[in-house]
C-alpha positions, 0 to 999 in steps of 0.5 A: 878030266884028262887033257888031250893033246888035240885040245891044246891051243897049239894043235890046230895051228901046228896042224895047219902049218904041217899040212902047209909044209907037206903041200908046199913040199909036193908043190915044189916038185910039181909044176901046176902050169903043166898038165898031169899033176894031182893038184886040185882044180878050182871048184868055182871055175869048174862050175861057172867057168869064171876065175874066183878071187883065189884062182892062180894061187897054187901057180903063184905059190909055185912061182914064188918058191922058184923065185919067179916073182913077176910070174907070181904077180901075173898069177894072182896079184890080190892074193900075192898082196894079201899073203904077208897079212895071212902069213902074219895071222897064221904066225900069231895063231901058232905063237899064241897056241904055243903060249897056251892061249886060244886066239882068233882074229877079230874083224869088225863088220866094216872090215869084213865088208871091206874084205868081201868087197875087195874079193868081189871086185877082184873077181869081177875085174879079173873076169872082165879082163881075162 
């Protein structure tokens, strides 16, 4: 059976990196703090009126790309603190794919509960103080 390039272990992480780069290129020149852009809104906020754990993430990335660290912190503290971990996971996924190996992170049920608990806690805290 012939091997298709999209089945290569590096295809998915490289596609995610390419999409992220394209999104970042658009975002760099598009201020999400201002109206009139083509950036999507948060569906959770649209339906509930509440901030989800990731709300402010687009503004945070924009502010980081422009060197506004304090504003990025104010946009979404939890996401800012989690970003290095997420980028490390993406890097590992891409590296393993380029080595021809399939990889995905494994979280124990306890770690999954911790991540979910932190996300819910952050969601509650930001909506109580918003």
